[in-house]
C-alpha positions as CSV (number, residue, x, y, z in Angstrom):
1,X,219.2,4.7,210.9
2,X,216.5,1.8,210.1
3,X,218.2,-1.9,209.5
4,X,217.7,-3.1,206.1
5,X,216.7,-6.9,207.1
6,X,213.5,-7.2,205.0
7,X,213.0,-9.1,201.8
8,X,210.3,-8.1,199.6
9,X,208.6,-9.7,197.0
10,X,206.0,-8.6,194.1
11,X,205.0,-9.4,190.7
12,X,202.7,-8.5,187.8
13,X,202.8,-4.7,187.4
14,X,202.1,-4.9,183.9
15,X,203.4,-1.5,183.4
16,X,202.6,-0.4,179.7
17,X,199.2,-2.3,179.6
18,X,196.2,-0.7,177.9
19,X,195.0,1.8,178.7
20,X,198.0,3.9,179.3
21,X,196.5,6.2,181.9
22,X,195.7,3.5,184.1
23,X,199.3,2.1,183.8
24,X,200.7,5.6,184.7
25,X,198.5,5.9,187.7
26,X,199.8,2.4,188.5
27,X,203.2,3.4,188.3
28,X,203.0,6.2,190.6
29,X,201.1,3.7,193.2
30,X,204.1,1.1,192.8
31,X,206.9,4.2,193.2
32,X,205.0,5.0,196.5
33,X,205.2,1.6,197.9
34,X,208.8,1.3,196.8
35,X,209.4,4.7,198.8
36,X,207.7,3.0,201.6
37,X,210.0,-0.2,201.8
38,X,212.9,1.8,201.1
39,X,214.1,2.2,204.6
40,X,214.2,-1.4,205.6
41,X,214.6,-3.5,202.3
42,X,217.7,-5.4,202.0
43,X,216.4,-7.3,198.7
44,X,213.6,-7.0,196.2
45,X,212.5,-9.7,194.0
46,X,210.0,-9.0,191.1
47,X,208.8,-12.0,189.9
48,X,207.8,-11.3,186.4
49,X,205.5,-9.4,184.2
50,X,207.1,-6.0,185.4
51,X,206.5,-4.9,182.1
52,X,203.5,-5.7,180.0
53,X,206.0,-5.8,177.0
54,X,209.7,-5.7,177.1
55,X,212.2,-6.2,174.4
56,X,215.9,-4.9,174.5
57,X,217.1,-4.0,170.9
58,X,220.9,-3.4,170.8
59,X,220.5,0.4,171.5
60,X,216.5,0.9,172.1
61,X,214.2,-0.3,174.9
62,X,210.5,0.6,174.9
63,X,210.0,4.0,176.2
64,X,208.5,5.1,179.3
65,X,208.7,3.8,183.0
66,X,211.4,6.3,183.9
67,X,210.0,7.2,187.2
68,X,209.8,3.3,188.1
69,X,213.3,2.7,186.6
70,X,214.7,5.5,188.5
71,X,213.3,4.5,191.8
72,X,214.9,1.1,191.2
73,X,218.0,2.8,190.4
74,X,217.7,4.6,193.7
75,X,217.1,1.4,195.8
76,X,220.2,-0.2,194.0
77,X,222.1,2.8,194.9
78,X,221.4,2.4,198.2
79,X,222.4,-1.2,198.3
80,X,219.2,-3.0,197.9
81,X,220.0,-6.2,195.9
82,X,217.2,-6.4,193.1
83,X,216.4,-9.6,191.3
84,X,214.0,-9.5,188.2
85,X,212.5,-12.7,186.9
86,X,211.4,-12.8,183.3
87,X,207.6,-13.5,182.8
88,X,205.4,-14.4,180.0
89,X,205.0,-10.5,179.0
90,X,208.8,-9.6,179.6
91,X,210.7,-12.8,178.9
92,X,213.0,-10.6,176.6
93,X,215.3,-9.0,179.2
94,X,219.1,-9.4,178.1
95,X,221.6,-7.0,179.7
96,X,220.2,-3.6,180.0
97,X,218.6,-3.8,183.3
98,X,221.3,-6.0,184.6
99,X,223.8,-3.4,183.6
100,X,222.1,-0.4,185.0
101,X,220.6,-1.8,188.2
102,X,223.2,-4.3,188.9
103,X,220.1,-6.6,189.1
104,X,219.9,-10.6,188.5
105,X,217.9,-11.5,185.7
106,X,216.5,-15.1,186.4
107,X,214.8,-16.9,183.2
108,X,213.1,-19.9,185.3
109,X,213.4,-20.8,189.0
110,X,215.4,-19.6,191.7
111,X,216.1,-21.3,194.6
112,X,217.3,-19.5,197.9
113,X,217.9,-20.5,201.5
114,X,217.2,-17.8,204.2
115,X,217.6,-18.4,207.8
116,X,217.6,-22.3,207.4
117,X,214.1,-21.9,205.2
118,X,214.3,-23.0,201.5
119,X,212.4,-20.9,198.8
120,X,211.3,-21.9,195.3
121,X,210.5,-19.0,193.4
122,X,209.3,-18.6,189.8
123,X,206.8,-16.5,187.6
124,X,204.8,-19.6,187.3
125,X,204.0,-19.4,183.8
126,X,204.2,-22.8,181.9
127,X,204.1,-24.8,185.2
128,X,201.8,-27.7,186.1
129,X,199.4,-29.6,184.0
130,X,197.5,-28.3,181.0
131,X,198.2,-25.2,178.8
132,X,200.2,-27.1,176.2
133,X,199.5,-24.4,173.6
134,X,201.3,-21.7,175.8
135,X,204.2,-24.1,176.9
136,X,204.7,-24.6,173.0
137,X,204.8,-20.8,172.4
138,X,207.0,-20.2,175.3
139,X,209.7,-22.6,173.8
140,X,209.5,-20.4,170.5
141,X,209.5,-17.0,172.2
142,X,212.6,-18.1,174.2
143,X,214.4,-19.5,171.3
144,X,217.5,-17.3,170.3
145,X,216.2,-17.6,166.6
146,X,212.9,-16.0,167.6
147,X,214.7,-13.5,169.4
148,X,217.0,-12.8,166.6
149,X,214.2,-12.3,164.1
150,X,212.1,-10.1,166.4
151,X,215.1,-7.8,166.8
152,X,215.4,-7.2,162.8
153,X,212.1,-5.5,163.1
154,X,212.2,-1.7,163.4
155,X,211.3,-0.8,167.1
156,X,208.3,1.1,165.8
157,X,206.9,-1.9,164.1
158,X,208.0,-4.5,166.8
159,X,206.8,-2.6,170.0
160,X,203.6,-1.4,167.8
161,X,202.7,-5.1,167.4
162,X,203.3,-5.9,171.2
163,X,201.1,-3.0,172.0
164,X,198.3,-4.0,170.1
165,X,198.7,-7.5,171.3
166,X,198.3,-6.4,174.7
167,X,195.2,-4.8,174.3
168,X,193.4,-8.2,174.2
169,X,195.3,-9.5,177.4
170,X,193.2,-10.4,180.4
171,X,194.8,-7.4,182.3
172,X,193.6,-5.0,179.7
173,X,190.0,-6.7,179.8
174,X,190.0,-6.8,183.7
175,X,188.8,-10.3,183.6
176,X,187.7,-11.5,187.2
177,X,190.0,-14.0,188.8
178,X,188.4,-16.7,191.2
179,X,190.1,-19.4,193.2
180,X,189.4,-22.6,191.7
181,X,190.1,-25.1,194.6
182,X,193.3,-26.8,195.5
183,X,192.9,-29.6,192.8
184,X,192.4,-26.9,189.9
185,X,194.8,-24.5,190.7
186,X,197.7,-25.7,188.7
187,X,200.3,-23.8,190.6
188,X,199.1,-25.6,193.9
189,X,199.2,-28.9,192.1
190,X,202.8,-28.1,190.8
191,X,203.9,-27.5,194.2
192,X,202.4,-30.5,195.6
193,X,204.2,-32.6,192.9
194,X,207.6,-31.1,194.0
195,X,207.0,-31.8,197.6
196,X,206.8,-35.6,196.8
197,X,210.5,-35.5,196.0
198,X,212.0,-32.5,197.8
199,X,210.9,-30.1,200.6
200,X,210.8,-26.4,200.5
201,X,209.4,-24.2,203.1
202,X,208.1,-21.7,200.7
203,X,206.8,-21.4,197.0
204,X,206.5,-17.9,195.8
205,X,204.7,-17.5,192.3
206,X,203.3,-14.8,190.1
207,X,201.5,-15.0,186.8
208,X,198.1,-16.2,188.5
209,X,197.1,-12.7,189.3
210,X,194.9,-14.0,192.2
211,X,196.7,-13.4,195.6
212,X,196.5,-16.1,198.0
213,X,198.4,-18.0,200.7
214,X,198.1,-21.9,201.5
215,X,199.3,-24.1,203.8
216,X,200.7,-27.3,202.2
217,X,202.1,-30.7,204.0
218,X,205.0,-30.6,206.2
219,X,204.5,-27.1,207.1
220,X,205.2,-25.8,203.6
221,X,203.6,-22.8,202.2
222,X,202.4,-21.4,198.8
223,X,202.0,-17.7,198.1
224,X,200.8,-16.4,194.8
225,X,201.8,-12.6,194.7
226,X,198.8,-11.5,192.9
227,X,198.6,-8.2,190.9
228,X,198.7,-4.4,191.1
229,X,195.9,-3.6,188.9
230,X,193.2,-4.5,191.6
231,X,195.1,-5.9,194.5
232,X,198.1,-4.0,195.5
233,X,199.7,-7.3,197.2
234,X,203.1,-8.3,197.8
235,X,205.0,-10.7,200.3
236,X,207.7,-9.7,202.7
237,X,210.1,-12.1,204.9
238,X,211.1,-10.6,208.0
239,X,213.6,-13.2,208.9
240,X,211.5,-15.6,210.6
241,X,208.0,-15.4,208.5
242,X,206.7,-15.0,205.0
243,X,203.7,-13.0,205.0
244,X,201.4,-11.9,202.0
245,X,200.1,-8.2,202.5
246,X,198.2,-5.4,200.6
247,X,199.7,-2.1,200.5
248,X,197.4,0.9,201.5
249,X,198.6,4.3,200.2
250,X,196.4,6.0,202.9
251,X,198.3,4.0,205.9
């Protein structure tokens, strides 16, 4: 029997994004990856924007994703601990996935320690300098008043509005991402600012969509997990090292 000792990190699946046919193909790809890691996964961190839109009404959730959710349920039943981060596309997670998957739901950052190494994990939205417009909108969207008002909409209307909105996102338009340099990449700037006051061995982010890993000062490392539209990237902690990897369906 394989030893469950690996911890996996992935983000930005954007399941449900436009067009729907690509989302279904991506869901199958992700399920194949989850099947591959099933034997040795101890924990699984999904670091936001797993769904292109998610809202939990009192008795309704967005349709679809049954194969993906079923695979997560299988992992949970096998004893794999699942942690879900709220992203900017799926910030309206409440109790459904927690109850069904026994998952931890994280609204902002989560700090963990593994084998004496400290990890700072966050989806990445709203961090670092600039983007004041989004930071303002994030406060509104996460407010209990906004959530209560949206819940008053019939699901056909509410989810329909979100679906039309997603057709104009950078994922739907497949905008090319380019590394801007250390001084312009806001998550790197943010990590460096934190390191001025407190040490973390690893920073793990999503949101940026561009996979990269970079050594910072004092042996700290930042990893952006990328996305699964173009890259199929994830990170794995093997007990000693954290590495960014690319899943290959033909391996």
